[in-house]
C-alpha positions, 0 to 999 in steps of 0.5 A: 515470489512472482511480481504482478504483471499489472498493478492491482485493480478491483478485478485482478485476484492475487495470491500472496506469496509472503503472507496468506490472504486476509492475514492481518499485518497492521494498521496505516495512517495518513493523519493529515488526510484523516486516513487510518485503515487496517492492512492485510496480506494479499490484493485479492477481491476478498482481502480488499473488501475488508482492508488495504491489501499487501501486494504480493512479491513486494517486501514486508515492513521491516524488510529492505525494499519496497513495500507495495499496498493496494486499496479500492479508491471508493472504500478505503484509499479515497483520502489519497486524492488529497495527499501531497509531498511531505505527508507522513504515513505510518505503518504500525505492525506488531514489530513496531512503527514504521514512519514514511514521508511521501516523496511523489505522486503519479498517475500511471497505466495498469501495466506500470509495474516498474513502480513496485520495483525494489528500492535501494532504501526502504520505500512504501508504494500505495496503489489505487484505481484512478480517477477517484470519481469514475463509474465502473473499473477505472482505467488508470492507477494513482501511486503514492511513493513514500520513503522511510525516515524512522522506525520505533521498535514495539515495546517488549512485553512484560 
């Protein structure tokens, strides 16, 4: 699947290669900053109005590599402004719960798609527009990178 040439912002529609746009993927939580939000496939406008979107061309939770998620800074991802190293992030999917620990945050240009590159260890990259308080299309992107530290398989059904 083809990776984006620019990090998602509010204006760039995308079609998910791995999941049809809008398909429910699970829930993401960052307890320390009070963030809990649904995740859906795709980083297109319609998906990002309803959820945080899985960036096409990046890994899915449970696959090797880098899971990329995008969200609007003025809708779901405003709490990211308070994220710091060592914060815990959980992704809960039907397969189980993936636990991540934040390694770093960085402000980059929209063309800095290298942050979505595959990683040797399972990783999570969150992307939102920056500055957080900005009128109109924001010029930069705020990145949160975390590494997977634990996985708990979902309980088997009856």
